[in-house]
Steps between C-alpha positions, in 0.01 A plus 500: 500500500446380145199282432584190303243380246362156570616218275303450181180322594177465297302583816663845499387599153155628610673690781764665280339840561554471878810572705724194558424511874126487423559212258687304766233568763212415265653169390596400855151585627280374213721282280378648172246736353159366401372518142247774590777707663727458198215601268393794718828668589557658156163678527585618852838628381324693219277660763183329376229428758552129563331227700680168529259232621660185634296181497656387826412830668145491367452146632652590836276805525190300409571254780529783751182688411216374717214380289145571622305200618229401253151599599294197601256401230622764254599243236313192619 
């Protein structure tokens, strides 16, 4: 079974290094790559240690981490 390339689409450009099946899955699942992903993938492909922080993920994480209750009278 031959794999047909997806039609030319600007959203595919950052995913050009992936298999067409992965491109199709990624775009159907997420719609497009984020700017941090697009900026980080070349470093990952070079084998560089890479951390891609996402603002949305950081905000979501911050809302899920229980914050300690302030000590009474500590700052009064």
